[in-house]
N, C-alpha and C positions, 0 to 999 in steps of 0.2 A: 148304563147311565156315567159319566165321566164325573172321576173325583176332582175337586179344583183343588187348581194346585201341582197334579203331577205333568211330568215332564214326557213328553214324547220324542223321539228324535226325529226330526227332518228332513225331507230327501237331500239334500247339500252336505247333512253329517254323513247319513246314507254312504254318500258318492264316495265323498272322502274316505272316512273308514275302508270301504271297499279297496281305493285305490290304493291306503297305505298297506293293506294286508298284501294286494298283490305283489306291490314294490318290494315289500322283504320276501315272498313268496321267490321272487325272481333273482334277487339276490342269492340267497340263502344256495337256491339251485345253480345261479352261474360260480361260486365256489365252487362247491363238491364240483361241479363238469374242469374246473377250473386244475381244479389238486389232479382229477382222474387221467385228463387227455392234456398233461404239462409239455404244453411247447420249448423248444430253445430260447434264446434271445433273438431279436431282430428287430429290425428299423420299420416302425409306422409310417403304416401309405397313406395316401387319400381312401374316402369311404368307401368307393364303391370300383375304382380302378387300383385299387392296394397300390405297391412300387411299377408299376405299368409304366405309367408317366416316368420312372426314376432309371429305368434300365439304357435308355438313349440304342445311339445305331454297333454299339459294342457292348453291350449285356457282359461278358466275358468280365471284360477290365473291370467296368461299377459293380458288380457281386465281386468281383476279390477286392476291390476297395471295401464293400461293406467289412469283408470277413478278417481284413484287420482290426474291423474296430470292434465286431461282435463275436468276433472266434469262430472255427473251423467247421463248428455246426449250427447254423443260423435258421432261422422261420421267418418267412418273408409271405407275403400274402399277393397275387397277382388274379386283381379282380375278385370273383368267388372259389378259387380257390387255392389250397394250401402248401406252399413247397416247401421242404426243407432243403438245402444246400448244406452240403459238408465237401469242403476244402482244404482237407488233410491228408496223408496216407492213412493215419490212426480211423481216420472216421468213414473212409474210404474201402476200410475193409471191413468194419464195422459195417455195412451197408449192403459190398459186394462179396463176402464170405459167409461172414456169422447171420446174417438176417437177409439171407440171399433170397430165400424162396418167399420171403412175405413181402419184398421191394423189387419180386422179376417179373410182377405187369411196366407195359411200356406206353406211355402219353402216346397218342397221336392228334397233330394239329388238323384244320383243315383236309389242306393239301394232301397229308400223310393217308389220313383216310378213303380220300378220292383215289389218288395212286396206287395205292394199295388194295385197289376193291375190297375196299371195308374192311381191314387186318386181315384178308385172308391170305399174306406172304408169307415169312421170316421174321420181318424186321419187326413189323408191329401188330401180330398175333397175339391174339393172350395167354398165356402159357399153360399146358394143357398134354394132353397125349397126342391130339393133331401136329400143334406145333413139334413139340419133341421130338416125332418122327418123320417129318418133310424136314427139319435141323438136321439129321441123322444121315437125311439119304443126301441134301444138300452138300454136308460136310464130307462124307466117305466114299460117293458118285461123281457126283461134279465138279467139286472142288477137291478133290485129292492130291496129295505131290505127284502121284504118278499120273493123274489124269493134265495136270501144271505142268509136267515135265517134256511134255507132247507135243506142248506151242513154246517151248523155247526158243527153238530155228525161227520160226514166224516173231517171235519179239525182238529177236534183232536183227531179222531182216525189215522190219518195220523200222527198229530204231536207225542203223546204218544209211536208210532211203529217209528218214526226217535230216539227219543230221550232213548228209550231200545236198538236200535242197536247201539245209541255210547257209552251207557255205553257197550255194549259188546264187541265192537269193540277196546275200550281204554283196557280192558283187566284194572280193575280196577285202571285204570289213569294213566298207566306206556305208553300208547303207544300215541301217537299225533293221532287225528282224524282231520281235513278237514272241520271245522263247515259250508262255504260255501257251498261245493258237498251237506250236507248232507240239508242243509234250501233250496237249490235248490230244490232236490228232492220232499221237501213237499211240495215246492211252487205248481212245474210245477205239481205236484199229482192231490192238488187240484183242478186246475184251470181247467184240464183235468177232473176231475169230474164234474166240475161246468157244462163244454160244452158237454159235450159227457152224462153224469149222468151212465156211466156205462152202457151205450145201448151195445146193442149186435151191436160186430163189426167182419165184416170177417176176416180171418186169415194172409189176404196180410195187413190190416190196424193196424192189431196188431204186426205184423214184422215189417213195419214201424216206430211205434210208438218206439218201443223199439229198433228202429237200427241207422241211422243216424239222424233219427229224435231230438234224444237227445245229439248223438256227434255235431253237426253242430250250434248249439244254440249259443255257445259264437263265433261264426262265423258271426250268424246274427248281432247279439248286434254291432259288430264289427263294420261290413259293414255301417247299417245303423247309426253311429257316424262318419265314417272316413270318411274326406276330400278327394272328388273326385274332380283333378283338371282342372275335364272337367266342371263338375258345375259352375266353374267361370270365366274359360278360353275358352269358347264355341268352338273356332279353333282348341284346343286341345286335344275336346273330342270324334275325331273320332281314333286318336294313342291307347289313352288308357293306359298313360306310367305307371302307377300305378297298371296297371294290375288287378284292382277293378272288373268292368263292368264285366269281363269273369270270376270273383270269382264267382260275383251274381247273374250271370246266373246259375251257375251251384248248388249252393244252392237251388236257389229259385224253377229249376227243382223238386226235392228232397221234398222239401215242399208244392210245386201243387201237385204232385201226390197223398200227404195222403192225405188233405184237400180234394181231389176229389174221394177216394174211400171213405173217410169216408160220403162225403155227397152219395154216389152212394149205399152206405148201407142205409143211412137212407131213398132215396127216397125209396128202393125196403120193407122198414120197415114201411114206411106211405101205398104205396100201400096195404100190406099183409093184415092190420089193416083195411083199407077201402076197400076191398074186405070180412074180414070175418066181418064189422059192418053190410052191405051191403045182408051177407047170413045169417044174424041173429047169428052170432056166437062171441065168446070174442073173442078177439085177445091174443096172450101170451105175449105178451109187449106192454104194453101202456103207458110206461114210456115217458111223453115229454121233451130233452132236449134244449137248444139251438139252435143245426143245426134244428130242427123239427121246431122250433118257425121259427127260415129263412126260412125257407122251406114253411113253411102255409103263411108267413106274406104275404101280400097283399098291404095295405098302402094305403093311400087316394084314389091313381087312381084304384086301383082294379088289380093290374099289378104283379103279384110275383116277384120275385126276381132273375135274372139269378147266374149264379153257379158262375161266375166269380167275383161279389158282396159279395155273400156270401162266397165267400174264402178269399176275402180282411175282412169281418167284422173278420170272425173267428181269421186270422193272425194277427186285432188289438188287440182282445182280450187278444190273447194268447202272443203276444210279447209285450203289454202294461201293461198287468198285472204282467208276471211272472220277467222280467228285474229290474225291478224299487224296486221289493219289495225284492227280493233277495239285491239290493245294498242296500238299506237301511237298511236291518236288519242286515248286515255283518260290513256294519263301524259303527253301533250302539255298537254291541259284541264287536267290534276290539276297538272302542276306550274305553270301560269296559275291557279290556283287561290291556289298558296303564296306566289307574286310576285305583288302585285295590281298593283304600280309596271310590271311587262312586261305583262301583261295591258291595261292604259289605253296601253299605248303602244303595244300592238300594234292594238287598238280603232283611234286614233287615225289610225295611218297607215295600216291597213287602208282606213277613210273615205276617202282621201286621195288614195292611188296604191297600195294594195295591193301592198307586195315581201316582205311576210315571209310571206306565208301556206308558203314553200317552205322557212323556216329553222324555222319552227314544230313541225315534223312530222318532222323529220330526228332520226336518232339520232348521241349523241355516243362516241366512243371515251372510254372507261375509263384509257385509257395516256396519262398526266403527261407525258409527251417530246412526244408529239403537240398534246394538248391544254391549255392553260394552265386547273388549276383543272376536271377535268372532270367531278366528281359536281358541278358550279353548274352550276344551269341558267342557259344563257347565248345563245339563240338566234342571237343579233348578229355572234357569231364566224363563221357560216357564209355571212354576208350580203358579210363581206369579200371571199372566196375564191371567191364564186359562181360569179364569171364562168369562173376557172379551175379547178373542181371539177364534177364530176357522181357521182351515187350508183348506176352502169351499170359497175363494175367497173374501171377505170381507174386509180382514184386509193386506193392500199392502208391510205390510215388512213380511208377512209369509206367502207364495203362494204356498207351495207343490204342489201342482195340477195345477196350473197355475188358472186365472180368463174368467171373460165375456164369450162371447158367445164360446171360444175355449178351454172353463173348462173340465179338464179331465172327462170322463162320467164314466168312473170306480173307482172315487175316490172312493167311497161306498166299491170295494172290497179291498181296500189293507189298507183301515185305521184301523177297526179294527185287521185284522190276523196278521199285521206287529207286532202290539202292543201286540197281544196274543203270537208269534212266541218270541219275544222276551224277554217276561217276560219268558214263561215255561222253553226257553232254561238257562237264567240264575238263574231260582229259582229251577228250579230242575238239573243240573248240578254246579259241582265245578270245574271254569275254571282257568286252568291259563298257561300263555306263554311255549310252545313248545321249552326247550333248543337244541340251535345247529341247528334249524331247517334249511333245505336248503332253504326256502321259507323265512326269515331274512336277510341269507346270501346271497341272492339273489340280496334283496333290500339293501342293504349295497352297496355290488358292484358296483350296478348301482346307488345310490346317490353320492358312491366312501368319506362315512364317516364313516373312518377306526377307527373313537375313541366309538363308539356305538359298548353295545355285544352283541353278537351274537342272544341273548334270547329277549334283545329288539325289539318289534316290531314296523316298523320304514312304517308312511301311507302316501302313493300316489298314486293320483287316475290318472287312465287313459282315453284317451278318447273314448268316446264307447255313448250307445242310453243311460245311466243311470248315467256315470263317476262311474265306478266300482273302485275299489282299482286296482293298480296296480300287486298284486297280491295274491291270495286268503290266508284266515287265518286257521291257524294250533295251534290246541289248544290241551290240555290232560285237559279230565274229566273224572269229575269219581262223582256217584251218592250224593246228600247231603243228 
């Protein structure tokens, strides 16, 4: 029997009280989590996409602008992924030296996972025992200084052939020649020589090498650097709104068929050599190249590599060596075309004592506290401190190859040839910008800078594997 006048809570009051308690618990939990996991300051983004819409076509430049406001260590959100950006030598050293083991993992987008056979190579593999063993084999056996020196003569041969071809194609300096295409052909041929060593290839492999393999290179570099929305907003991955997954799989099948054909050819060659050795006769072709070394490498566990891992390593070596080298050389030569006084000084110095090859192809930091006028092309800034600085990851204001455990395994492949190629081009050829070139007209139209003359090159970078120029360099050349 209910007492008259006794108060009893209604359902609405109970619901409001429960909501208040839950809200207070969430606030307390959020504050504790925030104190426990404090992040560096950073800009706020959109609720779902984060800062993805703000990065634009030049994310490295936009991030540099944000760093001026939020400091050298800032936190941003790309979709559902939390990202920390370090943009000073001190913060870079903290990540790459003192906290190197913690940050040794490497993010792989959709294209990187596909082309690396689900992280089975060196570049995108998870840090661990297998990765250390594979990188050790790559640096000590396949990319060692001794092995690289064996291809010095072939590099010189390819370079001289390209220079003579440029002189011939320019018709005495009257016709423009695309420098990027010329240099890319030289770099690609030299890397393929190092990997295949001129070994006997089947007609199918040769057809693949000269067909879509070369035509799809730019597509691969674009896909590896593209922002696939599904990598940052997982529930959109299935829709593939940009069509990048479809493009990736189509290009991947072409390169997979090529590497598999090359591996099969080398297996047949090794079997023939082994059979000839057992019969006491000499094999017709005993040259051992990178593919042969990977096929015969057993490692500490005594097991040979599977074909998928060999293909992943071959893709790492080829794409990791070709694109960054081409991009660095083209940027250096483009800057020389924009600065004729530096070009004349470089040619004069190289003719006498060759001191500036190293600095011409060395990238600069955009951090103003590190270098005065960082966006200005000033190669002599590196000559003052050349004796005390190197590019091997020990000086954190100059990291073209990274540092720490994840430092580029092929840094020895890129450094000497890059300087040699740059010096050979601007010392053997007299360069000048091609007047009224469609390349520059396109760039002027894109940047909406009508006050610039058609013959004045405008340098823009596009988002790709190695931040190439938005349009390739075209110049008139003649023999010096």
